[in-house]
N, C-alpha and C positions, 0 to 999 in steps of 0.2 A: 445565509445558508451556512451551516456548520456540519457537513456530513462526517460520519465516522468511517474512516478507512480502516479495514481490518484484514489481517492475514493470520493463518496458522503456520507456524514454523516448526519443522521437524528436522533435527540433525540425527541421521542414522547412527552415527558414532557416539552420540551423547555428548559431543563437545559443547562447551559454552559458545555463545555467539553474540554478535551486535546486529541490531536492526535499525535501518534508516529509511524513512519515508521521504519521497521527493515528489515535486510536481513541476510542470512547465507552464502553469496557468498564467504566469506573468510574462511569458515569451521566452524565458530561459529556465533551465532546470535549477531548482533551489530546494534546500532541505526544509521540510515542514514539521519533522518530528524524528526523534531518535531515542534510544535508551540510555542516553547520557553516560556512555562508556561504562555502564554496569553490565557485565556479561549476563546473558539470559539463558534459561533453560527452554526445552521444547514447550510450546504452548501457543496461545492466541495473543496477538498484539495488535493494538489499534492506535489511531492518531485522529484527533479531532482538529479540523482545520477550517479557517474562515476565509481562505483565499478563493473559494469556488462561489463567486458572488453573482453570476448572471444566469438567467434562465435561457433555454434554447441554445445551449452551448455544450460542445463536447470537451470534456476535460480529461487529461492524461495524468496518471501518477504512477510511481514505481516504488518498489521496496527492494532494498539490498540487505541480504542476510550474509554476514561474514563470520565464519567460525574461527576460533582461536588457533585452529590447526592450519590456517591459511587458505581454506576453500571458501568460495563465495558464490552466490547466485543473485541475479537481479531480474525481476519480473515486472513488466509494465502492464498497466490496466487502463481502461477508459470507462467513462460513464457520460450519459447525456442528461442534462437537466431539461425538464419540460414544464412550461408554464401551463397550469390547468385552470387558471382564473382565480380570482379572489386571494385570500391569505391562506394558501394551501402549500404544504411542503412539496418540493420538487420530487419527481419520480425518477429513480435511477434505472437505467435500462442497458442492455447489451454489454455485460462485463466481458472484457477481452484481456488475456486469453482465457481458455477453459482451464479448469482445475487439472493441471498435468504435473505429477511429481517428477523431479529430476533425481536420478539415482546418485548416491555417494556424495552429495553436497546438500546443504540445508535446503529444504523445499518450502515453497510458499504457496498457500492456498487461500484465495480471497473468499 
């Protein structure tokens, strides 16, 4: 399985920022994607990861957005893979948390 994790990032001040994707699928939090230290502008960012390899499993991942002004936000999300038989892609369900913007810091929307 190689799900695409995606977020929309908006910095109300228009600052450049860095985005880091992490997961604890291995039992401890590890980086699975980032923007390689090239500051970004507001937009959608995604990460394809192959660490989510089992069906019937709840996986947690998070995204950190840090702007160059020193403000940051970290949001955690989860999804559950479900085996539906045969050679069928997993079904992602119950994203957590809901799409809630955070004022005055970069916001993340899955």
